[in-house]
N, C-alpha and C positions, 0 to 999 in steps of 0.2 A: 424585206424592205430596208432600203438604205437609211440610216439615221442622219439627220441634218447635223453638220458639224457643231452648230450652236448647242446641241443637246448632248454632245460628247464631253465627258469630263476631261479627256486628254487634250481637248482643244483650248483649255484654259491654263495649260502649263507654260511657264516661262522660267528661264534660268536667272536666279538672283544671287549675285556675289554676296558671300557672308558678311563682308564689311559694310554692306548697304543696310543691314538690320541695325536700327537704332536701339542701343541697350540702356541709354541714359536720356533723360529729358533735358531740353535746353534750359539754361538758367532763366531766360526771359521767354515766356511762352509764345508771345506774338511775333517773335523773331524767326519763327519757323519759315522755311521757304515755301512758296505757294506757286504751283504750276496752274496757271489760268488757261482753261480750254474754252474757247468760244466757237460756236458754230457759225459759219458764214451764212449769209442770206440764202445761198443756194442749197444749204443742207436742210434736213428735215427737223421737225420739232422733237423735243426730248422723248425718247422711247420709240420713235419711229426708226425703222431700219434705214440706214444711210447707204445709198448705192454709190456714193462718192468715196474717194480716198481721203487720206489724212490731209491732203491739200485743201479740203473743204473746212478745215478747222484752223483757227488762229491760236497759237501757243504763246503765252507771255510768262515771264519769270519775275515774280514779285515776292513780297513778304506778307504773312498773314496780317501784320499791322497795317497794310495798305487797303484792307477790306472796305473801309468807309468810302474810298474814292473808286473802288471797283464795282460795287454793287449797283444795280439799276435804281433809279429814283423811285421812291415809294415802296421799295421791296420790303418783304416781311421775312425775318429770319426765325425759323422754328428750331428750337434746341431741346435736348433731352436733359431734364434736371435730376435724373436719378443719381444716387450716391452709391459708390462701391462700398460694400461692407467688408470687414476683415473675415473673409469666408473660410480660410484654411485653418482648421482647428487641429492641433497636434497634441496627442495625449497618450493614454495607456488603457489597456483593457483592465477591467475589474474582475478578478477571478471569483469563483463561487464561494470561496472562503473569505472573501473581502480583501485579499491581498492584491498587489499591483502586478499586472502581467506585462505582456509585450506592447510594442508601440502600435498606435492607432492613428489614423487620420480620417477626419470627417470634413468633407468639403460642402459647406452650405450652398444650396442652390435656390430653394424657394420655400417661403413660410407657408405652411399648410393650415395651421391653427394659431390664432393670437392668444387664446385663453389658456391653451395647454402647452405652448411653446413646442409645437411639432413642426419639424422641418424635413423637407426632402433634400437629400444630398448623396454624394458619392462617398463610399467608405472603403478604406484600405486597412487590412490587418493580416498578419501571418496566420492568425487563427481563423477557423471557420466562423463566418458571421450568420447568425440566424435570429429570429425574434427572441428577445430576452437578453441578448448580448449587451453587457453593460460596459461603460467606459467613462473615463474622467479626463478633463482638460485641467491641468494643474495651474493654479494661480500662485502669486507670490506667498500667500498664506492660505490655509485650508478654507477659510471663509470666502475666498475669492475664486475657488475652484468651481468648475462646471461639470455636472454629471449628466450622462445621457444613457438611454436604453433604446435599442432597436425594436421597432414595432412590427415592421414587415419589409420584405423585399419588394421593390417596385418594378424596375425593368432593367434590361441589359442594354448598355450603350457601348459605342466604340471605346469611349474613354474609361469605362468601368461600369459597375453595377450601382443603380440608384436604390436607396433605402429611405424609409421614413423612421425618424428617431424623435423621441420625446426628451426634452431637457428639463432640468429642475428650475431653470429660469431663462430669461432671454439670452441666447448664445452670442448676441452682438453687444450686450450691455457692458461687459467687463473688459472689452478690447483684448480678449485673450487670443484671438485669431491673427493670422498673418495676412498681409495684403496679397490678394490672389493674382500676382503678376503672370502674364502669359509665359508658357514654357520656353519660347524662343528667347525671351529677354533673360530669364534665369540662366539658360544654357550659355549665352554669350557672356554674361557677367562672370561666370565661374572662371573664365579664362583671362578676362581683361580688366575686371573692375573690382575695387574693394567693396565690402558690404555698406549699405546705406541704412541710416537709422529708420526704424519702422514707422515712427510718427511722421517723419519727413516724407517718406515714401508714400504714405497714405494721402497726405495733402497734395503731393506732386501728381499722383495717379488720378485723383479726382479732378473734376472741373471746378472752377472758382465759384460757380453758381449751383453746385449740387445741393439738393435740399431733401430728397426723398430716399431714405436708405432702402436698398433692396437688390443692387446689382452685384454680380460676381466678376464683372469686367467693365472697364470704363468706356463711355461713349467717346472715343478718342479724338474725333474731329473737334469736339467741344473743348478739349484740353488746351487748345491754342489761344483761347480768349482770356484776356486780363480784365480787371474791373475798369481800367482806363480805356481799353478798346471798346468795351460795351457802352461806356458813356459817349465816346466819340461817334459810335454808330448811331446812337439815339439822336445826337446833335445833327447828324446828317439825314434825319427824318426816316431812319430805318426802324421799322417796328420789330420789337423783340417779344417773342412768344415762347412759352415753355410748356412742353408736354412731358409725360413720363413713360419710359419703357424700361422695365427692369431687365437688364441684359443678363441672360442666363447662358446655358450651354448651347441654346439654339443658334445664336449668332455665330459662334465659333466652332460648332460641331462640324467635323470634316465631312466633305461630300465624298463618298466612296463608291457610289453607284456609277458604273460606266456610262449609263444613260442618266443624265442628271434629273430627268423628269421623275425618276423613281425615288429621289431624295425626299425625306420627310423632315421638316423643321421641328425642333422641340419648341413647344409653346412658351411664350414670354408675355408677361402682363403689361398691357399698355393702358394708360389713363389719360384722358383728355377732359378737362373741366368744361362746364357749360360756357364759362366766360371766354375761355381760349377758343373753343369751337366757334363761338359767335364772331370772334375777331378774325379767325381764319376764313370763315365763310363770307364775311364782309369783304375781305381782300380778294377772294376768288370772284365774287360778284362784281367788284370794281375793276377787275382785270389787273390787279397788282401782282407782281411776281412773288410767288411763295418759294422760298429757298430753304431746303432742309440742311441743317448742320449735322452731318453724320448719317450713316446708313440706318441707325436705329430710329432717328427722327423721321427719315424717309419712309421706313417700313410702318411706323405708327400712322403717318398721314395717309398712306395708301391703304393700310389695313382698316382704317376707320372711315374710309370714304364710302359715301352712299350716293346712289344716283343711277344713271343709265347703265345698261349692260356693259360689262368690262370689255366687250368687243367693240364698243363705240369709241373711236379715237377722237380726240379734240373736244370731248364733252366739257372739260373744265373751262374752255374758252367762252362758252355761252352761259356760264353760271349755273348749269344744271347739276353740277356735282357739289356735294357738301361733305363736310367732315362731321361725323357724329360725336357727341359727347358721351362719356361713360367709361367703364372699365371692361377690358376684354382681353382674353388670352389669344395672342396672335401667333399663327404658324405660317404666315405668308412667305412664300419662297419666290423671289423675283429673279428671273433670268430672261435672256433675249428670246425674240421670236424665231421661228423657223421660216420656211418659204411662205410667201404671201401673207405674212403676219400671223401665221398659225402658231398656237402655243405661246408660251412666255407670258409676260405681264404687259398690260396696257396701262400706261401711266395716266392718272387722273388729276392729281393735285400738285405734285412737286414739279416746279419749273426750273429750279437750279439746285445744285448739290455741292456741298463742301465735304470732302472726305479725305481720309489718309490713303496711303498706298497699301494694298492688301496682299495676303498670301496667294501663291499660285493655287489654282484649283479650289478656291474658297467660294462660298456662297456670296461673300461680299464683292469679290471680283466679278462674279456673274451679275450681281445687281448693277454695278458700275457699267458693265458692258451693255446691259439692257438700257440704262439711262442714256448713254452716249448714242445708242442705236446701232452699234457695230462692235462685235467682239474683236474683229481684226484690228479696228482702229484703236480700241481700248488697249490692246496689247502693244501696238506701235507707240502709243503715248507712254506706256510703261517702259518700253525700250528706251525711249528718249529720256525719261526720268532717270533710268539707271545710268545711261551714258553721261548725264549731267550731274551725277553724284547726289541725287535726292536721297534722303533717308527714309526707310520703309518701316511700316507697322506702327504699333501703338505709340511709341515715343518719336515717331518720324515726322516728315514734312506732310504737306497737304496739297490737295488738288481742288480747284474750284471749276465746276462745269456750268457754263451759262450760255443761253441763246444770245446771239449778237443783237 
């Protein structure tokens, strides 16, 4: 049986010039360029497959600072308030005689136990790693060092092996770790940029409204907001809502399956408070546009949606879909439909999306293609962004997708 192109990994490839990868953040966050994509009245609603070409979409070129004038009246912005932790711990092995051995890296991913300081993470060492493997992350003085011991091997991923390790205290408390910048930023910087102070990098990489520590990568669309911009949005009667999704390796885990339907997302913890769920549900009931800031916010809203069968399109418009409150591990993988709307994701909650420009063949590009309703048109928009010198990835520019 022939596989629909929307389900083929190779269909999401595009050529990106290396100089389009942003390796530094802008000095003024909200001065990032903003490619506004509006669907014409002849196009379908978000998530429906468009049978029209790119001429059915209106492209505008703005700045993120223009958002108050661009968003629909009464809109609700839903942002992810997670905070990036200093997840990359660099240290040394402790040998059986207590002396210091070779270099070790433990990359924190997810807290498993609060009381015992047990974390899941990826680990690298030239020595064989097995339960009982001890290591130390050195501080400025011995009292500020962090000791860990491997408890068990968890699972094998493309990026490495996951382990559970117990630490003698909170591994995030002493700020011993490095900011977990994406590899493509690190690679670009080695050739063109001087090192940046770690404290400045941590503040720059996080959003200005980050509150809940737990992510190993930033929700990058939210990085464009300043305190002043947030206040201006509220003055324009735009509702501001905060959910939490702790970004782990699931968001950035490479899709390697030739048929993307075989890809499995690594679970990430999402939290929606009862108060926020009530606000979102009130907006849905009133027919006010719910706009997700970033793919992590979008995945949280869609993953926490409850209501009619996922095969029912347009359910959100009659108020029959709600967002549940609570904490849940989400492994939702959002990608476009095939023929006659089969397969893929049926959008229920999100009606607008602010997002950065993403990697070729990534799950994030697949989500954007699903929301626009056409993989082909999403790639044509990306081609236009490249032609017009938009900056890509975590420190890059943004795209706002809205129904007209």
